[in-house]
C-alpha positions, -999 to 999 in steps of 0.1 A, spaced: 256 -14 102 276 14 120 312 9 131 301 11 168 277 -17 163 303 -37 145 328 -32 173 303 -44 199 295 -74 178 331 -83 174 337 -80 211 307 -102 217 320 -128 192 354 -129 208 338 -132 243 317 -162 231 348 -179 217 368 -174 249 338 -188 269 345 -221 253 380 -220 269 367 -212 304 376 -247 317 412 -241 306 414 -204 311 442 -209 336 463 -225 309 458 -194 287 467 -173 317 500 -192 322 505 -191 284 502 -153 285 527 -150 314 552 -172 296 547 -152 264 552 -119 284 585 -132 299 597 -143 264 587 -108 250 607 -90 277 637 -111 269 637 -94 235 648 -61 250 681 -76 264 700 -79 231 694 -42 223 705 -33 258 738 -52 257 747 -36 223 752 -3 241 778 -18 264 794 -38 236 800 -6 216 809 18 244 829 -5 267 844 -31 243 847 -14 209 853 22 221 871 16 255 886 -18 247 875 -35 279 878 -72 269 865 -85 302 830 -73 292 829 -98 263 825 -128 285 798 -113 306 778 -101 276 781 -135 258 770 -154 289 741 -130 295 729 -133 258 730 -172 260 711 -173 293 685 -148 283 679 -165 249 676 -199 266 650 -185 289 632 -169 260 631 -202 241 619 -221 271 591 -197 279 581 -194 242 578 -232 239 557 -233 271 535 -205 259 528 -220 225 522 -256 238 497 -245 265 479 -222 240 476 -251 215 462 -274 241 436 -248 252 426 -239 216 423 -275 205 400 -282 234 380 -251 224 377 -264 188 365 -297 201 337 -281 221 326 -257 193 324 -286 168 304 -306 193 280 -276 198 276 -273 160 268 -310 156 245 -310 186 226 -282 170 224 -301 137 209 -330 156 182 -308 171 172 -291 139 141 -304 119 140 -318 84 128 -285 70 162 -269 79 182 -295 59 158 -293 30 168 -256 25 206 -260 31 235 -272 10 253 -301 27 287 -288 16 280 -254 32 270 -271 65 301 -293 64 323 -262 57 309 -244 88 316 -274 111 350 -281 98 368 -252 79 351 -223 97 356 -238 131 393 -244 124 397 -208 114 385 -198 149 416 -210 166 433 -180 150 414 -157 174 428 -174 205 462 -177 189 461 -140 180 449 -131 215 480 -147 230 503 -133 202 487 -99 208 496 -98 245 531 -110 237 537 -84 210 522 -57 231 545 -65 260 574 -66 236 563 -32 221 558 -16 255 592 -30 268 611 -18 238 593 15 237 601 22 273 637 13 267 642 36 236 624 64 255 648 59 284 678 60 260 668 92 242 633 107 244 639 132 216 649 104 191 619 84 204 595 112 195 610 114 160 606 77 155 569 78 165 559 102 137 548 74 114 527 54 140 494 72 132 498 63 95 504 27 103 473 25 126 450 40 100 463 16 73 458 -14 96 422 -4 104 413 1 68 428 -33 57 412 -50 87 377 -40 77 382 -52 42 397 -85 54 366 -93 75 343 -90 45 366 -110 23 372 -136 50 334 -143 51 333 -146 13 363 -169 13 346 -194 37 314 -193 16 334 -202 -15 350 -231 4 315 -242 12 306 -241 -25 336 -264 -33 326 -288 -5 290 -288 -18 301 -297 -54 324 -325 -41 296 -339 -18 271 -339 -47 294 -359 -69 304 -385 -42 268 -391 -30 253 -390 -65 281 -409 -83 258 -435 -98 235 -408 -113 265 -389 -126 280 -419 -143 247 -433 -157 238 -399 -173 275 -392 -183 275 -360 -163 312 -361 -156 320 -331 -178 292 -310 -163 302 -319 -127 339 -310 -135 329 -277 -149 307 -270 -119 335 -279 -95 361 -259 -115 338 -228 -114 335 -231 -77 373 -236 -74 379 -206 -97 356 -183 -77 373 -194 -44 407 -187 -60 396 -152 -70 383 -143 -36 413 -158 -19 437 -138 -41 418 -106 -34 424 -113 3 460 -122 -3 466 -89 -21 455 -70 10 474 -94 34 506 -92 13 504 -55 10 506 -49 48 542 -60 54 558 -41 25 540 -8 34 548 -11 71 585 -18 62 586 12 39 572 35 66 597 19 91 625 26 67 615 63 66 616 63 104 651 47 104 664 73 79 652 101 103 669 84 132 701 79 112 701 115 102 696 131 136 714 104 155 745 107 134 746 144 138 743 140 176 772 115 177 794 137 156 786 167 178 794 147 209 759 150 223 750 113 220 772 82 228 779 59 199 766 30 220 734 48 227 726 54 190 735 18 180 714 4 209 685 28 200 686 16 163 688 -21 174 658 -16 197 639 3 171 645 -24 145 634 -50 170 603 -29 177 592 -32 140 588 -70 141 561 -70 169 546 -39 153 543 -58 120 529 -88 138 502 -66 154 491 -55 119 489 -92 107 470 -101 138 445 -74 131 439 -87 96 438 -124 104 415 -117 134 391 -98 110 391 -129 87 385 -152 117 356 -130 129 339 -136 95 342 -173 100 330 -170 136 298 -152 124 290 -182 102 297 -207 130 275 -189 156 248 -183 130 245 -221 128 247 -225 166 221 -198 171 197 -212 146 163 -214 164 149 -249 170 115 -247 155 104 -281 167 110 -276 204 107 -304 229 77 -301 253 86 -285 286 66 -311 305 62 -341 283 35 -366 290 46 -401 300 45 -423 270 59 -458 277 33 -479 259 19 -477 224 -12 -495 210 -8 -479 176 -41 -459 173 -34 -428 151 -58 -399 146 -57 -368 125 -79 -340 138 -86 -311 115 -49 -311 104 -36 -282 83 0 -280 73 19 -252 55 56 -245 49 70 -211 56 63 -198 22 26 -199 30 16 -226 5 -8 -250 22 2 -287 17 -25 -304 37 -61 -291 41 -84 -301 70 -73 -337 73 -94 -360 95 -86 -397 98 -89 -423 125 -67 -454 122 -72 -484 144 -43 -504 159 -30 -529 134 -48 -514 105 -29 -511 71 -35 -477 55 -23 -471 19 -18 -435 8 -21 -429 -30 -25 -399 -53 -7 -378 -79 28 -365 -73 27 -335 -50 -5 -346 -33 11 -344 1 16 -381 9 51 -378 23 41 -347 44 11 -367 57 32 -395 72 60 -372 83 37 -356 108 34 -389 127 70 -390 140 68 -352 143 94 -344 117 71 -313 112 45 -297 133 10 -291 121 0 -255 113 -33 -262 130 -51 -293 143 -36 -323 160 -20 -356 152 -26 -380 181 -13 -414 190 -34 -434 214 -53 -401 221 -21 -381 230 -10 -351 208 24 -359 195 35 -323 203 32 -332 240 54 -364 238 92 -362 240 107 -371 206 128 -400 219 97 -415 236 75 -410 205 99 -423 178 109 -454 196 75 -468 187 77 -457 150 97 -475 123 103 -461 88 115 -479 57 121 -453 30 122 -459 -8 158 -444 -9 175 -468 16 203 -451 35 230 -473 50 259 -458 70 296 -465 65 304 -495 87 296 -532 90 263 -548 80 258 -558 117 263 -522 128 237 -510 103 211 -535 114 219 -527 151 209 -491 146 173 -505 149 181 -511 186 216 -503 199 213 -528 228 205 -558 206 226 -590 208 243 -606 179 217 -634 180 188 -609 178 205 -592 148 207 -625 130 170 -633 138 160 -599 124 180 -605 92 163 -639 88 129 -623 91 140 -597 64 152 -625 41 187 -610 44 206 -637 64 214 -659 34 230 -632 12 248 -617 42 264 -651 51 275 -655 14 295 -623 16 333 -628 23 331 -613 59 294 -621 66 279 -597 91 313 -580 95 314 -569 58 322 -532 57 298 -511 36 308 -481 17 290 -448 22 253 -453 15 259 -490 11 273 -486 -25 288 -522 -25 253 -538 -21 226 -541 -47 194 -522 -43 175 -553 -31 202 -562 -6 204 -527 8 166 -527 12 166 -560 31 193 -547 55 170 -517 61 141 -541 67 162 -561 92 168 -528 110 130 -523 112 124 -558 124 150 -553 151 133 -521 163 99 -539 164 78 -507 161 41 -505 168 36 -480 140 53 -487 106 57 -462 77 67 -476 43 76 -455 13 73 -479 -18 98 -503 -4 97 -526 -35 101 -500 -62 127 -504 -89 136 -540 -80 136 -572 -101 107 -596 -97 127 -622 -76 141 -596 -52 107 -579 -50 91 -612 -40 116 -617 -12 111 -581 1 73 -583 -2 73 -615 18 94 -598 45 71 -567 44 40 -589 48 55 -604 79 67 -569 92 32 -553 87 15 -581 107 -3 -567 138 12 -533 133 -4 -500 124 10 -494 89 10 -465 66 21 -473 30 30 -446 5 22 -463 -28 33 -453 -63 24 -487 -78 -12 -493 -70 -9 -530 -75 9 -532 -42 -20 -518 -22 -50 -539 -33 -49 -558 0 -47 -527 23 -74 -524 49 -81 -489 37 -68 -468 8 -67 -430 13 -67 -411 -19 -50 -376 -17 -53 -348 -42 -38 -313 -37 -35 -320 1 -71 -332 6 -86 -366 12 -109 -371 -18 -116 -408 -15 -113 -435 12 -121 -472 12 -110 -507 1 -97 -514 -34 -129 -529 -47 -150 -501 -32 -129 -474 -48 -130 -491 -82 -168 -492 -81 -169 -454 -74 -150 -448 -106 -134 -417 -91 -98 -406 -90 -85 -439 -77 -102 -457 -105 -86 -433 -131 -51 -438 -116 -55 -475 -113 -68 -482 -148 -42 -458 -164 -14 -476 -145 -28 -510 -152 -31 -503 -189 5 -490 -190 18 -521 -173 -1 -543 -198 14 -524 -227 50 -527 -212 44 -565 -207 33 -568 -243 64 -550 -256 86 -574 -236 69 -604 -252 
């Protein structure tokens, strides 16, 4: 990428960030005015030094002391007042900006399909929405600081030029060197800034993996492995950060060294001028005071350039997320879908992921309202993909999935999914109370309706036995409940939603027999009069299904009831007999 393209991109990025401040742009404008007034006040101390030297120290006019003292106090009070106003207004505007950008990021995450999250690390996404967005405030801060420092530089520059234009020209000799150095460091800081944010994402990812998978880590004694992984991410972040700090910390000493050279030149020629009687002593002292004051905003401008470059790297990552195209777009003119009978039809459905590998091949299936369909087959046969097309978590590559004769692509997601309930094998419960978790099934449900749903899910009894009942606060993912208890809360959520189409993913797997019996009883009630799709790993749970669909390598190879498929002695027969034999052997070992 050329420098010109880079500059245009940077300008576009800054413009996008400032656009988030448009509602409070007047606050930034007032902040800039206040900052400019505070900057101009910086010139006054250098100005009064001339009178202090010439009139008080040289000519002995004591009456000047009171006027100079009062003037300094008043001007510094004004500077402090306007500096406070500038910083406070700027903080308010930037915090509102961060709020909007974070909301934009989260809103985009809500719009993106499952396929996006399957290819992203959670820690990296969290880092973009939190750390990267926080870094963006530096751009607005730097914008206000830039104006302030520029006003200060311009004011002091005009003043020292007015004092003695020859000395001014001598003092400006080193400016081109400083500008070249700042540009070189700034380009490096943008690249390093992006890498720094990526490494922070790696740290967040390692931390998130441990917290969400703590049971697996502890059961397999992976603590040492996770520690090493986290420390490696931490060490990489440290190395990149220190590389950036080497550049950042080099700027000030180099600028101060160049400034020292400039001061030596002024001392040399200024002293000669004073001794020769060509320059007043007050003028040279005031000139040096103003020049010294000029170095601070000059150094600030260098730091602003570098931190802005770092913030632009973070901005690129944030806007990359916000600009992620939404593959599953809502229909422009969605069909009205306010009633659902539960008839599901697959018409010549083909599905492939981006890598071109076809997962489902020419699927045709017609499911009647209230029919229970079991999906079985080897691992990787496409069972999960099959059911994920119904709520339109993915779009078909070709063909149609229809509900009540309507293509799901033409229905608004909120209208489609309100008729579909899912009970996954890996139950997910949110941090909050049990009542809140059940209420996610229908947010306008009353407390009585929630209790009724819990009763239907055989969950009411264990909930009431908890210390705080329905107000019991759950940890993240419901870690303070057993697997069976968590599953029954998820079932209560499904009962409360009362969907016409139900999708079950082996809801009774990995449970003890007593708990499995309670959940199976609730499932039987939940499936009654609903169109149900069951992903089954244990074939003993599907013997009563109205129809069993056998998938292999993304194709329907068999279809029928349990007895019919056993008689065919095809793939289902092989899977069932092998699994049944294994279960008998395990039972014998237990005896």
